[in-house]
Each structure stands twice: as structure tokens, then as C-alpha cells.
N, C-alpha and C positions, 0 to 999 in steps of 0.2 A: 385534239383531233386534227388530222391533216386531210384537207379536202382539195382534190385536184380536178382539173378539167382535161379531158383526153379524147383521143379518137382511135378507132381500131378498125378502119376500113369502112366505117359508116358515119352516121351523124355524130358530132361531138357529144360527150356525156360528162356528167360530174360523178365523182366517186370518192369514197373514203379510202385513204392509203393506210395499210396496216402499220403497226408500230416499228417493224424492222424494215419497212420500205420495199418489201418484196412483192406485194400484191395490191390490187385496187378493187373495191367492191362498188359496182355502179349504183348510183342513186336514181330513183325514178323522179322525173319532173325537171322543170326549169328552175334556175337559181331562186327566183322570186317566190316560188311555191313553197320552199322549205327553209330558206335562209332566215326569214324573220323569227321563226320559232327557235331555230338554233341560236340566233343572236340573243334571244331572251333567256337563254340558258337551259332550254328544255332537253338538251343532250341528244344522244343517238335515237331516242324514242321518237323524235320529231321527223325521222327519216324513214322512207320506204325504199327498200332495196329491190333491185330487179336484175335478173340474169345471174350468170355465174361470176364468182370472183376470178379476176384475171391476173396473170403474172404482170407485174409492173413493166417489165422489160418487153412485153408484147404489145404495148400501146405507145402512142406518141403523145407526150405531154404538151398541152397548149398553155398559153397565157390564161390564168384563172379569172376570166372576165367574158361575159357574153357580148355579142356584137352590138346590141342595142344600148349597152351601158357606156358611161362616159369615163374618160381618163383625165383626172385633175392633177395638175402639177403645182406644187408649192416650191418657190425658189428662194434664194438668198436667205437660208434658214440656219446657217452655221457661221459663226463669227470669223473663223480662220479662212473659210471659203470666200468671204467678202473681201478679205485682204488680197487674195489671189487676183480678184477682178478689179481691185482699186475702187470698190464701191462703199459709200458711207452706209452705216446701218440704217435700214428703213424704219419708219415709225410704226409700221403695221405689216402684217404678212403680205406676200406677193404671190399671186397665183394666176394660172392660165390653163388652157385646154391643150391636150395632145390628141392627134388623130388616131383612131383605132387601128388604122392600116399600118401604123408604125410598130405595133406590137408583134413579137414573136414568142415562141415557147422557150423554156429554160435551157434547152440544149441545141437550139437551132442556130445555123450560121447567121452572122450579122451581115447585111448587105452594106457594102461601102458605096455611098451615093456618089454619082458622077460629078456633082456640082461642088464638092468640098475637097479640100486638101488638109483639113485640120479636124479629123474625126476624134472625138474625145469621149471619155468614160465618166460615169457618175453613179456610184453605189448609193441606193436609197431604200429606206424602209417604206413599204407601201401598205397603207391601211385599206381594208375592204369593207364597204358599208353593207350591212346586212339587214338593217331595219327598213321598214316601209317609209318612215319619216324620222328625221333627226330630232332628237330631244336636245335643244340648245342649252338647257340647264345641266345636262349630263351627256355631252357629246360622245364620250367613249362607250356609252351603253348602246350606241348605234353601230358600233364596229363589230363585225363578225370575227375578224381576225386579221392577221398580218402576213404579207408575202414579201418577196424581194424584187426590186427593179433595178435596171441599169439604164439610166436615162442618157443613152448615147446621143451626142450633140455635135452638130457641124459648126464649129466656132467661127470660122471665117464668114459663114453665111449669117450667123447670129449678129456679127458686127456690121453687116452690110445694109442695115436699115437706113432709110433716108435721114440725112442730117436734120436734127431737131425733132425727129419722130420717135426714134428709139430702136431697140433690138428687133430683128426679124426672127421672132420665136417660131413662126410657122415653118420657115425653111430650116431652122436650126434643130427643131425638136420633133418634127412630124414626117421626116423622110421615111418612105416605105421600108418595112422589115428591118428596123434598126434597134428596137427596144425590147430586150428580153425581160420577161416577168415570170415568176414562179419560184420553185418548182410546184408549190402548192400553197394553200392558205392554212396557216396554223391558227386555230381558234383562240380567241382572246383569253379564255379561261386557262390557257397553258402558260400565261405570263402573269407577273405580279400586277396588282392594280395600278392604274395611272398610265401615263405615257411611257412606253417601254424604253429602258436604257440597255441597249444591246450592242455588243461588239460587231463592227462592220469592217470588212476587209475586201479590197479588190486587188488582184494581181494580174499582171500581163506577162505571159511566159515565165511565171514564177517570181517576177519582180514585184515587190509590194509597192503599189502606187497610192492606195488609200487605206488608212487604218485609223478608226475613230469609234466613237460610241454615239448611238442615237440619242443618248441622254444629253448630248451637247447641243441639241436644237435650241434655237432662240425662242421659238414658239412651239409648245408641245402639240401633240396630235389633237388634243381637245380644243385648243385655241384655233388651230388651222381649220378644223371642221366647222366650228362656230362662225368663223370669219367668212368662209366660202359659202356656207349654207345661207347666210344672210343676204348673199348676192345672187346665188343661183342654187336652188334647193337640190340637195343630194337625193338620188334615187337608189333604191335597193339594187346592189350589184355594181355601183360606181366604185372606182378605185382612186386612191389619193397617194401620189408620190410626195414624200414629206421633206425633200431637200437632200443635198449631198454635202459631205464634209470636204475639207481641203485635200489636195493631192491630185487634182485633175490636171490634164495636159495643158490647159490654158495657163496654169500657174507654173508648171514644171518644164514645159516645152516638150514633154514626151507624149506625142499624139499616137494614135493607133495606126497600124500598118497591116496590109493584107497578110493572112497566114498566122497572125498572132492569136494566142489563146487567152481569153479573159476568164478568170474565175472570180465570181462575186458571191461573197459569203456573209450571212448574218446569223449571229448566235441564236440558237433555238429554232431556226427555220430550215436552213440548209444552204445549198449553193447552186448558182447558175454556172454553166460551162458553155462558152460560146466562142467559136472561131470567127475571126474577121475574114469575110470573103474577099474575092478579087474586086478591084474597083469596077463598078458597073459602067457600061457604055452610056453615053449621053443620049 
């Protein structure tokens, strides 16, 4: 099942996208009202539909997360990506928060922040928590499904943290309107059991910049959820970026420029298509 969040001239709503991607059927209620039952495997009978089925091209797709939910980011989770950064493999997962204001929809333009000259891309598999509480003995049972994220980062700002303190991840990762997510959540039952091993690709104007598998993660999604939940409990509706593979601009020297088109694709989910906007004024 594919579940999207959209707007059509009014308040945002959730809906089920049909199998051929041509229409969306609005769901009644907020995410937390129906997601736990869907996460438990109760299927479409757990949903109440409202209103008419709408053509998908008549709505604006949004990032599939409500404003009160949190955006968790797991970093340094692919070995070859560590090599690009010259970082030794950490002994445990590494995670932090991203501001909600950074998120945009799957086809929205990316804002080029005024403070950076090194805007970078990162294709990531994103897990969506659908349970009211994480079961740390079986973390994947708490996942409603998966979506796609492009953790666009300002690398020069990331390196600008005070000496001896570390990276400035707030400036690097939470710039307004820079991080596309979507186009929808594909429910967990559509994938084999376990942490998914899915082909991930990111192109810029047709040039393949990243191509890897989510199966190459150092820590699987179950381990990431367990680690983070022990430090700050997940809530229903939170999303988790699970790390990016090699091929980012930090390693290749190929940063993003205004006018370029990024296509971010993950097997079994779909694609994001985002144009990099003009550099914003300070």
C-alpha cells in the first residue's frame, strides 16, 4: 500500500495512492489515529475513507510527515561513505535531529541557502514509525513503511564548527526548504522481512552520482531504531533517515548548482524529482 500526504487548496490530508499512481483516496483523520492499526498489519480495513477519489495530478504531494513529528537522522552508516570523509568507523550508530522546516515535497524546488557554496546531495532510505511505542525487542514491527529522502547538506557550513567542538550539523542539515521526502510511504508488508536491501540511485542532470544498496548499511534499521529509542523515544509519525552511501559531492568535488535537476530513486518506492533553485539572498 502507498500512503501519501497531500493538499488540494485546503488543509493537508493523507490518502492511499492507487496501484498505477493515477489517483489518491483521502483517509479520514490524523496519522496517529490510524497508523498504529495499519502498522500492526490490519490492512485497509483499519482505514476510513472520506470524500471523492482525486486524480493524483490534481493535488500537491507533501513530505509524508505531520508538523508535530520529529525528523531523526542517522549518519556515517555506510563504510565507503566514511572513506570519502576520512572518518574512522564509529563503534556505535551516530544520530541527530533535523528541523521540520528543512523538509519539502517530492517534486518541490530545493532552496539554495545563501550561506553555503558547497551544497551536496545524499540519497537515503527513510523509515516511518507507525507504532505508538517502539518494541525494542522487535524494532521493525514499529515501522509502518519506507519512503525516500535526499538529505541535502551544506558541507562548508558542516565543517565550520568551532575547533575541538565538532561539526555544525544544525547549519549543514536544517536549512529551510532543502530536504525532499516522499513521494509516499510504501508499507512494510510490501518488502521482504528484515532491514530492506534496495537499490538506491541519485542522478544530477542525468549524471549518476550515487548508486548503491541499502543492504550495505553498517547498522540495519532495527539496530538504528533500538539505539535512538533508548536515548529519545520515538513517537508515532516520526521519520528516520538511515544514512547515505558513497558518491556525495564532499568526496567527488561535484557539488550542486542552481538549475540542476536531481532524481533520487529507491527500488520498490519511486523517485523524487527536484530542481535546485537560484541561490537565495542573505
